gemmi code that builds the backbone of each chain (N, CA, C; Angstrom):
import gemmi

chains = {
    "A": [
        ("UNK", (-74.116, 17.735, 103.264), (-74.293, 18.322, 101.681), (-73.634, 19.367, 100.861)),
        ("UNK", (-72.955, 19.138, 100.454), (-71.523, 19.859, 100.097), (-71.575, 20.175, 98.406)),
        ("UNK", (-71.215, 21.602, 97.756), (-71.053, 21.107, 96.586), (-69.480, 20.967, 95.999)),
        ("UNK", (-69.611, 20.246, 94.788), (-68.497, 19.561, 94.688), (-67.421, 20.557, 94.497)),
        ("UNK", (-66.395, 20.306, 95.135), (-64.985, 20.394, 95.148), (-64.341, 21.328, 93.617)),
        ("UNK", (-63.320, 22.271, 93.977), (-63.302, 22.802, 92.514), (-61.994, 23.126, 92.370)),
        ("UNK", (-61.421, 22.402, 92.421), (-60.127, 22.441, 92.154), (-58.976, 23.361, 91.178)),
        ("UNK", (-57.711, 23.804, 91.556), (-57.604, 24.964, 90.282), (-57.616, 24.403, 88.536)),
        ("UNK", (-57.407, 22.529, 88.595), (-57.628, 22.014, 88.308), (-59.195, 21.905, 87.127)),
        ("UNK", (-59.634, 22.312, 87.891), (-60.609, 21.974, 86.984), (-61.358, 23.606, 86.903)),
        ("UNK", (-60.726, 24.713, 86.954), (-61.142, 25.949, 86.674), (-59.856, 26.404, 85.513)),
        ("UNK", (-60.825, 26.980, 84.113), (-60.621, 27.447, 83.097), (-61.123, 29.035, 82.840)),
        ("UNK", (-59.637, 29.898, 83.203), (-60.089, 31.280, 83.094), (-59.684, 31.791, 81.649)),
        ("UNK", (-61.008, 32.391, 80.963), (-60.520, 33.315, 79.572), (-60.217, 32.481, 78.276)),
        ("UNK", (-60.876, 31.266, 78.644), (-60.567, 30.343, 77.323), (-61.139, 31.397, 76.442)),
        ("UNK", (-60.104, 31.037, 75.130), (-60.498, 31.220, 73.652), (-61.158, 30.065, 72.572)),
        ("UNK", (-62.204, 29.907, 72.444), (-63.267, 28.789, 71.927), (-64.073, 29.906, 70.735)),
        ("UNK", (-64.230, 28.495, 68.983), (-64.906, 29.560, 68.384), (-66.504, 28.919, 68.323)),
        ("UNK", (-66.313, 27.450, 69.179), (-68.030, 27.677, 69.378), (-68.318, 27.181, 70.069)),
        ("UNK", (-69.804, 26.422, 70.348), (-70.165, 26.318, 72.193), (-69.463, 24.827, 71.627)),
        ("UNK", (-69.736, 23.862, 70.801), (-69.116, 22.395, 71.167), (-67.787, 23.018, 71.450)),
        ("UNK", (-66.726, 23.326, 71.713), (-65.276, 23.731, 72.129), (-65.190, 24.272, 73.064)),
        ("UNK", (-66.357, 25.032, 73.715), (-66.445, 25.638, 75.165), (-66.607, 23.996, 76.060)),
        ("UNK", (-67.948, 23.291, 75.470), (-68.717, 22.242, 75.851), (-66.765, 22.155, 76.423)),
        ("UNK", (-66.278, 21.019, 75.279), (-65.327, 20.225, 75.949), (-63.681, 20.663, 76.671)),
        ("UNK", (-64.249, 22.272, 76.687), (-63.346, 23.191, 77.704), (-63.195, 22.472, 79.435)),
        ("UNK", (-65.116, 22.449, 79.583), (-65.603, 21.947, 80.116), (-65.220, 20.719, 80.463)),
        ("UNK", (-65.298, 19.599, 79.781), (-65.198, 18.288, 80.183), (-63.705, 17.884, 80.090)),
        ("UNK", (-62.678, 17.937, 79.609), (-61.444, 18.631, 79.394), (-60.734, 19.027, 81.677)),
        ("UNK", (-61.388, 19.973, 82.032), (-61.457, 20.845, 83.201), (-61.584, 19.522, 84.255)),
        ("UNK", (-62.671, 19.122, 83.832), (-63.507, 17.562, 84.725), (-62.119, 16.555, 84.646)),
        ("UNK", (-62.156, 16.334, 83.819), (-61.086, 14.862, 83.498), (-59.810, 14.974, 84.180)),
        ("UNK", (-59.362, 16.256, 84.279), (-58.000, 17.207, 84.579), (-58.107, 16.625, 86.203)),
        ("UNK", (-59.094, 17.123, 86.916), (-59.361, 16.974, 87.736), (-59.641, 15.899, 88.076)),
        ("UNK", (-59.732, 14.972, 87.466), (-60.359, 13.510, 88.287), (-61.311, 13.222, 87.819)),
        ("UNK", (-62.450, 14.082, 87.799), (-64.210, 13.704, 87.793), (-64.542, 12.028, 86.809)),
        ("UNK", (-63.895, 12.864, 85.900), (-64.562, 11.907, 84.389), (-62.929, 11.631, 83.809)),
        ("UNK", (-63.637, 10.957, 83.033), (-62.818, 10.501, 81.674), (-62.908, 11.201, 80.240)),
        ("UNK", (-62.016, 11.071, 79.400), (-62.359, 11.952, 78.520), (-63.772, 12.107, 77.474)),
        ("UNK", (-63.920, 10.752, 77.629), (-65.285, 10.258, 77.065), (-66.869, 11.416, 77.334)),
        ("UNK", (-66.723, 11.264, 78.869), (-67.778, 12.906, 78.675), (-68.008, 13.751, 78.816)),
        ("UNK", (-66.973, 14.401, 78.239), (-66.954, 15.377, 77.233), (-67.943, 15.598, 75.465)),
        ("UNK", (-67.882, 14.031, 74.895), (-68.681, 14.007, 73.630), (-69.724, 13.738, 74.394)),
        ("UNK", (-70.225, 13.327, 76.018), (-71.651, 13.229, 76.110), (-72.607, 14.675, 76.850)),
        ("UNK", (-71.296, 15.108, 77.206), (-72.353, 16.694, 77.505), (-72.692, 17.374, 76.552)),
        ("UNK", (-71.490, 16.833, 74.712), (-72.446, 17.632, 74.042), (-73.903, 16.427, 73.405)),
        ("UNK", (-73.382, 15.578, 73.703), (-74.573, 15.019, 72.759), (-76.261, 15.434, 73.561)),
        ("UNK", (-76.294, 15.952, 75.003), (-77.035, 16.047, 75.295), (-78.058, 17.601, 74.433)),
        ("UNK", (-76.960, 17.911, 74.014), (-77.193, 19.276, 73.867), (-77.645, 19.134, 72.121)),
        ("UNK", (-77.549, 18.354, 71.681), (-77.224, 18.061, 69.927), (-78.555, 17.699, 69.665)),
        ("UNK", (-78.931, 16.927, 71.398), (-80.676, 15.766, 71.534), (-81.360, 16.850, 71.464)),
        ("UNK", (-81.455, 17.189, 73.193), (-82.217, 18.347, 73.475), (-82.011, 20.050, 72.994)),
        ("UNK", (-81.070, 20.118, 72.289), (-81.158, 21.622, 71.952), (-80.082, 22.519, 73.341)),
        ("UNK", (-80.440, 23.399, 73.261), (-79.078, 24.961, 74.029), (-79.791, 25.146, 75.742)),
        ("UNK", (-81.380, 24.170, 76.205), (-81.768, 24.291, 77.081), (-81.086, 24.332, 79.066)),
        ("UNK", (-79.658, 23.818, 77.876), (-78.685, 23.567, 79.107), (-78.012, 25.657, 79.743)),
        ("UNK", (-78.534, 26.634, 78.552), (-78.136, 27.788, 79.473), (-79.276, 28.001, 79.296)),
        ("UNK", (-79.261, 28.118, 81.345), (-80.707, 27.854, 82.034), (-80.776, 29.460, 82.925)),
        ("UNK", (-79.371, 30.086, 82.392), (-79.503, 32.002, 82.624), (-79.051, 32.783, 81.731)),
        ("UNK", (-78.823, 33.772, 81.861), (-78.267, 35.326, 80.676), (-77.035, 34.368, 80.773)),
        ("UNK", (-75.965, 34.088, 79.629), (-74.459, 33.773, 79.654), (-74.002, 32.539, 80.890)),
        ("UNK", (-75.174, 32.085, 81.018), (-74.510, 31.149, 81.780), (-75.421, 29.383, 81.013)),
        ("UNK", (-74.456, 28.461, 80.570), (-74.587, 26.713, 80.547), (-74.114, 26.201, 81.449)),
        ("UNK", (-75.041, 25.389, 81.976), (-74.593, 23.892, 83.207), (-74.600, 22.525, 81.725)),
        ("UNK", (-73.544, 22.321, 81.548), (-73.188, 21.419, 80.540), (-73.268, 20.041, 80.910)),
        ("UNK", (-73.704, 18.960, 81.146), (-73.723, 17.694, 81.967), (-74.403, 16.395, 81.099)),
        ("UNK", (-74.182, 15.123, 81.827), (-74.334, 14.095, 81.184), (-75.467, 13.481, 82.305)),
        ("UNK", (-75.724, 12.395, 81.883), (-75.881, 11.630, 82.802), (-75.214, 10.928, 83.221)),
        ("UNK", (-75.966, 10.191, 84.839), (-74.379, 9.200, 85.163), (-74.051, 8.332, 84.247)),
        ("UNK", (-72.058, 7.963, 84.413), (-71.963, 7.075, 83.577), (-70.787, 6.361, 83.670)),
        ("UNK", (-70.031, 4.671, 83.215), (-69.035, 4.850, 83.340), (-67.917, 5.648, 83.515)),
        ("UNK", (-68.541, 6.676, 82.804), (-67.256, 7.308, 81.883), (-66.760, 8.378, 83.559)),
        ("UNK", (-67.850, 8.452, 84.437), (-68.096, 9.423, 85.223), (-67.191, 9.016, 86.754)),
        ("UNK", (-66.000, 9.488, 87.346), (-65.208, 8.251, 88.269), (-65.427, 8.876, 89.658)),
        ("UNK", (-65.943, 10.314, 90.023), (-66.931, 10.996, 90.470), (-67.613, 12.150, 90.706)),
        ("UNK", (-67.790, 12.416, 91.547), (-68.671, 13.637, 91.329), (-67.795, 15.331, 90.968)),
        ("UNK", (-68.504, 15.267, 90.385), (-67.122, 17.013, 90.268), (-68.082, 18.328, 89.506)),
        ("UNK", (-67.026, 19.568, 89.552), (-67.632, 20.556, 88.985), (-66.960, 20.992, 88.220)),
        ("UNK", (-66.757, 21.821, 86.610), (-65.965, 22.280, 86.233), (-66.214, 24.308, 86.073)),
        ("UNK", (-65.699, 25.180, 85.835), (-66.105, 26.059, 85.813), (-64.735, 26.644, 84.791)),
        ("UNK", (-65.220, 27.152, 83.249), (-64.528, 27.746, 82.307), (-65.169, 28.922, 81.979)),
        ("UNK", (-64.355, 30.142, 82.183), (-64.967, 31.479, 81.815), (-64.416, 31.722, 80.210)),
        ("UNK", (-64.817, 32.467, 79.461), (-65.096, 32.576, 77.597), (-63.889, 33.813, 77.755)),
        ("UNK", (-63.300, 34.181, 76.914), (-62.343, 35.321, 77.061), (-63.605, 36.017, 75.994)),
        ("UNK", (-64.250, 35.178, 74.962), (-65.716, 36.092, 74.118), (-66.415, 35.033, 74.095)),
        ("UNK", (-68.117, 35.605, 74.568), (-68.868, 34.602, 74.072), (-69.031, 33.995, 72.881)),
        ("UNK", (-69.495, 32.538, 73.241), (-70.479, 32.133, 72.140), (-72.082, 32.194, 72.145)),
        ("UNK", (-72.426, 32.689, 70.822), (-73.745, 31.556, 71.003), (-73.991, 29.861, 71.196)),
        ("UNK", (-74.904, 29.730, 72.097), (-75.173, 28.507, 71.469), (-76.610, 28.201, 71.607)),
        ("UNK", (-76.768, 28.870, 70.961), (-78.846, 28.833, 69.959), (-79.199, 29.239, 71.087)),
        ("UNK", (-79.696, 29.547, 72.407), (-80.747, 29.651, 72.900), (-81.609, 30.466, 72.338)),
        ("UNK", (-82.941, 30.859, 72.854), (-83.284, 31.936, 72.165), (-83.457, 33.332, 73.199)),
        ("UNK", (-83.128, 33.291, 74.815), (-83.056, 33.916, 75.157), (-81.855, 34.617, 75.779)),
        ("UNK", (-81.195, 33.333, 76.298), (-79.981, 33.121, 77.438), (-78.709, 33.660, 76.755)),
        ("UNK", (-78.646, 33.579, 75.555), (-77.030, 33.573, 74.762), (-76.455, 35.018, 74.264)),
        ("UNK", (-75.275, 35.441, 74.537), (-74.144, 33.841, 74.256), (-73.848, 34.197, 75.721)),
        ("UNK", (-73.500, 33.040, 76.026), (-72.492, 32.127, 77.015), (-70.970, 32.184, 77.203)),
        ("UNK", (-71.170, 33.104, 78.165), (-69.607, 33.564, 79.051), (-69.304, 32.232, 79.734)),
        ("UNK", (-69.924, 31.643, 80.702), (-69.746, 30.370, 81.611), (-70.417, 29.485, 81.677)),
        ("UNK", (-69.368, 28.372, 81.462), (-69.263, 27.659, 81.281), (-69.175, 26.511, 82.175)),
        ("UNK", (-70.179, 25.808, 83.331), (-70.475, 24.989, 84.473), (-70.225, 24.506, 83.930)),
        ("UNK", (-69.377, 22.765, 83.926), (-69.266, 21.754, 83.696), (-69.826, 20.661, 84.687)),
        ("UNK", (-70.370, 19.577, 85.102), (-70.812, 18.835, 86.594), (-71.069, 17.638, 85.661)),
        ("UNK", (-70.567, 16.825, 86.741), (-70.572, 15.132, 86.671), (-71.632, 14.803, 87.596)),
        ("UNK", (-71.854, 13.524, 87.661), (-72.688, 12.865, 89.208), (-72.567, 11.504, 88.776)),
        ("UNK", (-72.166, 10.880, 90.095), (-72.568, 9.316, 89.392), (-73.400, 8.907, 90.023)),
        ("UNK", (-74.453, 9.123, 90.885), (-75.568, 8.912, 90.573), (-76.712, 9.970, 90.714)),
        ("UNK", (-77.543, 9.800, 90.503), (-79.094, 10.769, 90.108), (-79.271, 11.272, 92.010)),
        ("UNK", (-78.883, 10.488, 92.959), (-79.385, 10.671, 94.233), (-78.782, 12.067, 94.359)),
        ("UNK", (-76.923, 11.558, 94.579), (-76.344, 12.132, 95.176), (-76.359, 13.801, 95.126)),
        ("UNK", (-76.877, 14.220, 93.728), (-76.405, 14.901, 92.795), (-77.493, 16.035, 93.601)),
        ("UNK", (-78.808, 15.929, 94.134), (-79.364, 16.639, 94.543), (-79.381, 17.661, 95.198)),
        ("UNK", (-78.815, 17.518, 96.355), (-78.506, 18.248, 97.331), (-77.526, 19.423, 96.956)),
        ("UNK", (-76.132, 18.548, 95.877), (-74.884, 19.175, 95.514), (-75.112, 20.537, 94.848)),
        ("UNK", (-76.236, 20.423, 93.515), (-76.857, 20.572, 92.669), (-77.664, 22.144, 93.947)),
        ("UNK", (-78.626, 21.646, 94.628), (-78.945, 22.734, 95.437), (-78.159, 24.274, 96.375)),
        ("UNK", (-76.891, 23.530, 96.526), (-76.021, 24.118, 97.358), (-75.435, 25.322, 95.819)),
        ("UNK", (-75.313, 25.194, 95.097), (-74.985, 25.364, 93.628), (-75.772, 26.513, 93.031)),
        ("UNK", (-77.434, 26.410, 93.063), (-78.506, 26.820, 92.835), (-78.406, 27.864, 93.865)),
        ("UNK", (-78.082, 27.888, 95.040), (-77.933, 29.031, 96.028), (-77.212, 30.300, 95.811)),
        ("UNK", (-75.335, 29.619, 95.246), (-74.629, 30.729, 94.886), (-74.966, 31.003, 93.755)),
        ("UNK", (-75.766, 30.587, 92.561), (-75.810, 31.519, 91.060), (-77.611, 32.648, 91.903)),
        ("UNK", (-77.717, 32.066, 93.174), (-79.053, 33.036, 92.243), (-78.901, 34.218, 92.671)),
        ("UNK", (-77.603, 34.970, 93.048), (-77.440, 36.151, 92.999), (-77.240, 36.452, 91.502)),
        ("UNK", (-78.065, 37.551, 91.128), (-78.185, 38.551, 89.665), (-77.050, 38.934, 88.976)),
        ("UNK", (-75.964, 38.807, 89.830), (-75.163, 39.464, 89.232), (-73.930, 38.532, 89.265)),
        ("UNK", (-73.780, 37.062, 89.784), (-72.897, 36.744, 90.099), (-72.209, 36.121, 88.231)),
        ("UNK", (-72.705, 35.535, 87.589), (-72.251, 35.607, 86.457), (-71.324, 36.380, 85.576)),
        ("UNK", (-71.217, 37.388, 85.664), (-70.505, 38.640, 85.783), (-69.647, 38.525, 86.058)),
        ("UNK", (-69.333, 38.455, 87.281), (-68.895, 38.658, 88.428), (-67.752, 36.767, 88.105)),
        ("UNK", (-68.321, 35.868, 88.162), (-67.532, 34.753, 87.536), (-66.489, 35.020, 86.206)),
        ("UNK", (-67.463, 35.297, 85.060), (-66.959, 35.574, 84.440), (-65.763, 36.863, 83.988)),
        ("UNK", (-65.101, 37.481, 85.375), (-64.082, 38.537, 85.330), (-63.570, 37.548, 86.008)),
        ("UNK", (-63.486, 37.186, 86.207), (-62.443, 36.706, 87.965), (-61.286, 36.935, 87.210)),
        ("UNK", (-59.932, 36.617, 88.247), (-58.756, 36.684, 87.249), (-57.979, 35.331, 88.479)),
        ("UNK", (-58.603, 34.777, 89.057), (-57.677, 32.768, 89.210), (-59.167, 32.306, 90.003)),
        ("UNK", (-58.867, 30.771, 90.002), (-59.005, 29.846, 90.951), (-59.981, 29.903, 92.004)),
        ("UNK", (-59.000, 30.532, 92.913), (-59.322, 30.706, 94.060), (-60.594, 32.283, 94.581)),
        ("UNK", (-60.746, 33.198, 93.186), (-61.693, 33.797, 93.307), (-63.087, 33.187, 92.630)),
        ("UNK", (-62.661, 32.800, 92.061), (-63.999, 31.971, 91.612), (-64.683, 31.452, 92.432)),
        ("UNK", (-63.766, 30.379, 93.576), (-64.215, 29.821, 94.732), (-64.791, 30.857, 96.105)),
        ("UNK", (-64.552, 31.759, 96.258), (-65.514, 32.437, 96.797), (-66.113, 33.327, 96.510)),
        ("UNK", (-66.461, 33.630, 94.898), (-67.720, 34.401, 94.149), (-68.681, 33.252, 94.447)),
        ("UNK", (-68.441, 32.153, 94.572), (-69.331, 31.281, 95.025), (-69.799, 29.895, 96.437)),
        ("UNK", (-68.721, 30.733, 97.408), (-68.902, 30.180, 97.971), (-67.850, 29.155, 98.793)),
        ("UNK", (-67.040, 28.598, 97.840), (-66.767, 27.053, 97.788), (-65.527, 27.389, 99.125)),
        ("UNK", (-65.496, 26.885, 100.260), (-64.511, 26.839, 101.065), (-63.549, 27.548, 100.560)),
        ("UNK", (-62.964, 25.955, 99.820), (-61.907, 25.282, 99.278), (-61.374, 24.646, 98.223)),
        ("UNK", (-60.183, 24.044, 97.911), (-59.939, 23.283, 96.476), (-61.420, 21.917, 96.683)),
        ("UNK", (-60.800, 21.209, 98.507), (-61.912, 20.216, 98.495), (-62.973, 20.041, 98.244)),
        ("UNK", (-63.766, 21.333, 98.647), (-65.222, 21.630, 98.720), (-65.582, 22.320, 99.651)),
        ("UNK", (-66.948, 22.955, 99.871), (-67.522, 23.528, 100.500), (-68.057, 22.505, 101.764)),
        ("UNK", (-68.143, 22.572, 102.878), (-68.511, 22.126, 104.247), (-70.119, 21.922, 104.234)),
        ("UNK", (-70.611, 21.860, 105.092), (-72.146, 22.116, 105.193), (-72.287, 22.966, 105.264)),
    ],
    "B": [
        ("UNK", (-100.435, 19.783, 95.888), (-100.167, 20.115, 94.716), (-99.318, 19.087, 93.778)),
        ("UNK", (-98.571, 19.065, 92.651), (-98.088, 18.320, 92.177), (-97.327, 19.117, 91.267)),
        ("UNK", (-95.905, 19.562, 90.965), (-95.139, 20.045, 90.505), (-94.496, 19.526, 89.428)),
        ("UNK", (-94.137, 19.576, 88.561), (-93.137, 18.651, 88.079), (-92.057, 19.569, 86.953)),
        ("UNK", (-90.434, 19.320, 87.702), (-89.401, 19.817, 87.161), (-88.872, 19.055, 86.297)),
        ("UNK", (-88.801, 19.872, 84.318), (-88.125, 18.797, 83.272), (-87.147, 19.012, 83.133)),
        ("UNK", (-86.404, 17.919, 82.812), (-84.983, 18.847, 81.347), (-84.595, 17.371, 80.838)),
        ("UNK", (-83.640, 17.962, 79.938), (-83.232, 16.522, 79.010), (-83.537, 15.323, 79.425)),
        ("UNK", (-82.004, 15.534, 80.906), (-81.448, 13.999, 81.108), (-81.690, 13.975, 82.801)),
        ("UNK", (-82.756, 14.860, 83.074), (-82.959, 14.592, 84.330), (-82.304, 14.311, 85.839)),
        ("UNK", (-81.304, 15.643, 85.838), (-80.382, 15.905, 86.615), (-79.903, 17.124, 85.709)),
        ("UNK", (-79.045, 18.055, 87.335), (-78.598, 19.034, 86.888), (-79.091, 20.203, 86.783)),
        ("UNK", (-79.912, 20.509, 85.783), (-81.093, 21.849, 85.014), (-82.098, 20.986, 86.100)),
        ("UNK", (-82.755, 20.222, 85.693), (-84.105, 20.586, 86.338), (-84.100, 20.703, 87.915)),
        ("UNK", (-82.920, 19.730, 88.462), (-83.206, 19.788, 89.973), (-82.485, 21.184, 90.555)),
        ("UNK", (-81.958, 22.544, 89.479), (-81.893, 23.641, 89.675), (-83.566, 24.522, 89.928)),
        ("UNK", (-84.196, 23.728, 89.041), (-85.251, 24.030, 88.770), (-86.051, 23.453, 89.666)),
        ("UNK", (-86.325, 22.806, 89.754), (-87.332, 22.203, 91.663), (-86.987, 23.263, 92.497)),
        ("UNK", (-85.002, 23.056, 92.986), (-84.504, 23.800, 94.118), (-85.212, 25.065, 94.199)),
        ("UNK", (-85.133, 26.064, 92.729), (-85.669, 27.462, 92.957), (-87.394, 27.271, 93.363)),
        ("UNK", (-88.009, 26.610, 92.106), (-89.106, 26.568, 92.445), (-89.568, 26.211, 93.709)),
        ("UNK", (-89.262, 25.740, 94.729), (-89.757, 25.377, 96.189), (-89.177, 26.622, 96.876)),
        ("UNK", (-88.088, 27.302, 96.315), (-87.926, 28.905, 97.132), (-89.175, 30.240, 96.441)),
        ("UNK", (-89.585, 29.420, 95.413), (-90.805, 30.700, 94.891), (-91.992, 29.747, 95.446)),
        ("UNK", (-92.267, 29.421, 95.692), (-93.444, 28.793, 96.686), (-93.687, 29.423, 98.019)),
        ("UNK", (-91.931, 28.682, 98.609), (-91.979, 29.166, 99.992), (-91.793, 30.702, 100.371)),
        ("UNK", (-92.330, 31.860, 99.226), (-92.084, 33.026, 99.014), (-93.781, 32.796, 98.773)),
        ("UNK", (-93.773, 32.306, 98.631), (-95.787, 32.475, 97.801), (-96.345, 32.323, 98.888)),
        ("UNK", (-95.905, 31.031, 100.194), (-96.451, 30.968, 100.870), (-97.791, 29.582, 100.568)),
        ("UNK", (-96.845, 29.003, 100.249), (-97.678, 28.051, 98.964), (-96.657, 26.853, 99.328)),
        ("UNK", (-97.451, 25.710, 99.315), (-96.690, 24.071, 99.673), (-96.611, 22.628, 98.384)),
        ("UNK", (-96.246, 22.824, 98.000), (-96.527, 21.458, 96.683), (-95.340, 20.309, 97.403)),
        ("UNK", (-95.862, 19.712, 95.937), (-94.410, 18.444, 95.907), (-94.288, 18.593, 94.658)),
        ("UNK", (-92.712, 19.497, 94.840), (-92.276, 19.298, 93.565), (-90.706, 17.966, 93.105)),
        ("UNK", (-91.076, 17.682, 92.382), (-89.911, 16.584, 92.150), (-89.398, 17.348, 90.171)),
        ("UNK", (-88.240, 16.272, 89.847), (-87.395, 16.608, 89.062), (-87.714, 15.321, 87.505)),
        ("UNK", (-87.597, 15.642, 86.866), (-87.689, 14.463, 85.930), (-86.920, 14.592, 84.581)),
        ("UNK", (-86.678, 13.512, 83.596), (-85.988, 13.515, 82.573), (-87.446, 13.385, 81.526)),
        ("UNK", (-87.127, 14.117, 79.914), (-87.950, 14.078, 79.418), (-88.833, 12.713, 79.223)),
        ("UNK", (-87.270, 12.041, 79.010), (-88.242, 10.332, 78.725), (-89.743, 10.341, 80.478)),
        ("UNK", (-89.418, 10.518, 80.942), (-89.676, 9.794, 82.116), (-91.450, 11.244, 82.395)),
        ("UNK", (-91.073, 12.572, 81.340), (-92.399, 12.947, 81.980), (-93.328, 12.533, 82.281)),
        ("UNK", (-94.325, 11.530, 81.282), (-95.418, 11.659, 80.805), (-95.822, 10.830, 82.249)),
        ("UNK", (-95.176, 10.283, 82.932), (-95.439, 9.319, 83.651), (-95.407, 9.933, 85.419)),
        ("UNK", (-94.077, 10.616, 84.805), (-93.741, 11.678, 86.344), (-95.067, 13.265, 86.639)),
        ("UNK", (-95.482, 13.291, 85.404), (-96.908, 14.044, 85.553), (-98.265, 13.952, 85.006)),
        ("UNK", (-97.964, 12.936, 84.970), (-99.441, 12.301, 85.058), (-100.946, 13.002, 85.898)),
        ("UNK", (-100.060, 13.305, 87.122), (-101.192, 13.532, 88.447), (-100.408, 14.815, 88.984)),
        ("UNK", (-99.915, 15.826, 87.986), (-99.641, 17.316, 88.416), (-100.173, 18.233, 87.953)),
        ("UNK", (-100.082, 18.890, 88.223), (-100.386, 20.617, 87.861), (-100.303, 21.003, 86.961)),
        ("UNK", (-99.056, 20.975, 87.391), (-98.064, 22.430, 86.811), (-96.798, 21.690, 86.101)),
        ("UNK", (-96.013, 22.180, 85.266), (-94.982, 21.869, 84.720), (-94.272, 22.454, 84.451)),
        ("UNK", (-92.776, 22.557, 84.852), (-91.630, 23.336, 84.894), (-90.590, 23.170, 83.951)),
        ("UNK", (-90.466, 24.040, 82.939), (-89.365, 23.424, 81.814), (-88.143, 24.963, 81.575)),
        ("UNK", (-87.751, 24.755, 80.345), (-87.736, 25.191, 79.488), (-88.226, 26.055, 78.067)),
        ("UNK", (-88.388, 27.743, 77.743), (-88.530, 27.584, 76.109), (-88.234, 26.383, 75.162)),
        ("UNK", (-87.045, 26.028, 75.341), (-86.170, 25.087, 74.283), (-86.883, 23.616, 74.870)),
        ("UNK", (-87.650, 23.321, 75.708), (-87.637, 21.541, 75.634), (-89.263, 22.368, 75.982)),
        ("UNK", (-90.025, 23.202, 76.276), (-91.547, 22.909, 76.017), (-92.445, 22.466, 74.582)),
        ("UNK", (-91.845, 21.829, 73.534), (-92.959, 21.649, 72.759), (-92.325, 20.040, 73.363)),
        ("UNK", (-91.438, 19.674, 73.239), (-90.699, 18.094, 72.811), (-91.445, 17.451, 74.080)),
        ("UNK", (-92.022, 18.517, 75.399), (-92.425, 18.468, 77.076), (-94.088, 17.755, 76.037)),
        ("UNK", (-94.802, 18.981, 75.554), (-95.905, 19.146, 75.392), (-95.989, 17.887, 74.346)),
        ("UNK", (-95.564, 17.196, 73.438), (-95.195, 15.756, 72.732), (-95.674, 14.765, 73.554)),
        ("UNK", (-94.380, 14.848, 74.871), (-94.472, 13.447, 75.797), (-95.522, 13.428, 76.364)),
        ("UNK", (-96.283, 14.425, 77.082), (-96.948, 14.225, 78.068), (-98.544, 13.891, 78.018)),
        ("UNK", (-98.856, 14.074, 75.818), (-100.001, 13.699, 75.245), (-101.371, 14.328, 76.060)),
        ("UNK", (-101.735, 13.380, 76.264), (-103.413, 14.223, 77.015), (-102.898, 14.159, 78.522)),
        ("UNK", (-103.202, 15.413, 78.942), (-103.113, 16.148, 80.261), (-103.488, 17.184, 80.739)),
        ("UNK", (-103.849, 17.037, 81.759), (-104.175, 18.655, 82.189), (-103.119, 19.867, 82.941)),
        ("UNK", (-101.912, 19.170, 83.010), (-101.017, 19.732, 83.522), (-100.788, 20.725, 82.650)),
        ("UNK", (-100.256, 22.392, 83.354), (-100.013, 23.385, 82.501), (-98.374, 23.500, 82.903)),
        ("UNK", (-97.795, 23.684, 81.313), (-97.017, 23.988, 81.022), (-95.688, 25.283, 81.226)),
        ("UNK", (-95.257, 25.377, 81.961), (-94.545, 26.558, 82.618), (-93.840, 26.899, 81.642)),
        ("UNK", (-92.972, 27.905, 81.175), (-91.426, 28.534, 80.472), (-90.599, 29.016, 81.427)),
        ("UNK", (-90.122, 28.718, 81.692), (-88.697, 29.301, 82.842), (-87.727, 29.440, 81.547)),
        ("UNK", (-87.570, 30.656, 81.690), (-86.096, 31.762, 81.033), (-85.007, 31.224, 81.961)),
        ("UNK", (-85.053, 32.335, 83.273), (-83.733, 32.342, 83.711), (-84.110, 31.167, 84.823)),
        ("UNK", (-82.942, 29.726, 84.753), (-83.852, 29.002, 85.775), (-83.463, 29.619, 87.484)),
        ("UNK", (-81.881, 30.669, 88.253), (-82.301, 31.365, 88.841), (-83.198, 32.677, 89.674)),
        ("UNK", (-83.329, 32.514, 88.077), (-84.952, 34.140, 88.932), (-85.739, 33.653, 89.648)),
        ("UNK", (-85.669, 33.254, 91.281), (-87.019, 32.773, 91.569), (-88.046, 33.925, 91.360)),
        ("UNK", (-87.467, 35.211, 90.721), (-89.046, 36.160, 91.020), (-89.853, 35.817, 89.820)),
        ("UNK", (-89.350, 35.350, 89.027), (-90.031, 34.945, 87.063), (-90.444, 33.724, 87.790)),
        ("UNK", (-89.467, 32.819, 88.278), (-90.032, 31.380, 88.555), (-91.852, 31.980, 89.570)),
        ("UNK", (-91.425, 32.509, 90.910), (-92.638, 33.029, 91.088), (-93.773, 32.982, 90.944)),
        ("UNK", (-93.537, 34.497, 89.677), (-94.509, 35.290, 89.334), (-95.251, 34.089, 88.454)),
        ("UNK", (-94.572, 33.607, 87.873), (-95.356, 32.073, 86.720), (-96.094, 31.516, 87.012)),
        ("UNK", (-95.259, 30.811, 88.440), (-96.111, 29.980, 89.407), (-97.237, 30.485, 90.053)),
        ("UNK", (-97.628, 31.811, 90.389), (-98.384, 32.727, 90.862), (-99.872, 32.614, 89.684)),
        ("UNK", (-99.441, 33.333, 88.067), (-100.429, 33.401, 87.504), (-100.432, 32.005, 87.461)),
        ("UNK", (-99.701, 30.676, 86.958), (-100.334, 29.605, 86.492), (-101.533, 29.005, 87.574)),
        ("UNK", (-101.399, 29.725, 89.592), (-102.530, 28.746, 89.944), (-102.594, 29.948, 90.942)),
        ("UNK", (-102.917, 31.210, 90.587), (-104.028, 32.180, 91.391), (-105.219, 31.832, 90.664)),
    ],
}
model = gemmi.Model(1)
for chain_id, residues in chains.items():
    chain = gemmi.Chain(chain_id)
    for i, (resn, *xyz) in enumerate(residues, 1):
        res = gemmi.Residue()
        res.name, res.seqid = resn, gemmi.SeqId(i, " ")
        for name, pos in zip(("N", "CA", "C"), xyz):
            atom = gemmi.Atom()
            atom.name, atom.element = name, gemmi.Element(name[0])
            atom.pos, atom.b_iso = gemmi.Position(*pos), 0.0
            res.add_atom(atom)
        chain.add_residue(res)
    model.add_chain(chain)
structure = gemmi.Structure()
structure.add_model(model)
structure.setup_entities()
């Protein structure tokens, strides 16, 4: 049971974006750079929000962008994008969003365990602000309890 | 007791809600079978459930999807706030 790895290529700090689509696209680019997904995955993450609304904004300031498993997912992956200026996603309670977590999973079963770990990391109420203020990928990993670039152990 | 956590695509957010609902139940000293579902599958998944957990954003769609069901829909604002989830579950189950 591991949190997906979080290499430097999957972390974008202080991104400047005009709207939520651009914010999600940054997360998609980070997932692609890290080798987890193909470029098309970003479009599918955006489509989820277009279809179902901004429910992916699951805590104040935090969006969990994701889509179903698909051929554009090469392997499980995690990306973190912090925004220089928070943008609204259209959520009634949790806007604006300062941190976008991108998640890609290749099958529904493997992801439950890793998401559970992610949930543990984010259960600390101050953590979104701390991630938003982080100045390096290593600091983000440290805040989230991810041991190294290859991902946390058990 | 059965509880279903629902999100749009049935991965990611619903899994987080499931994990934190289990944590909240444990704090309350309650046990329940908590599963995760996507919106498309919620009618089946929640057929014998007492409680459906979802976001405010999806509540109307969930209500429409389940049709005639006795499950109570609980709207969660902060998926990481175990206290919020616990309080709402306690109100519903108590």
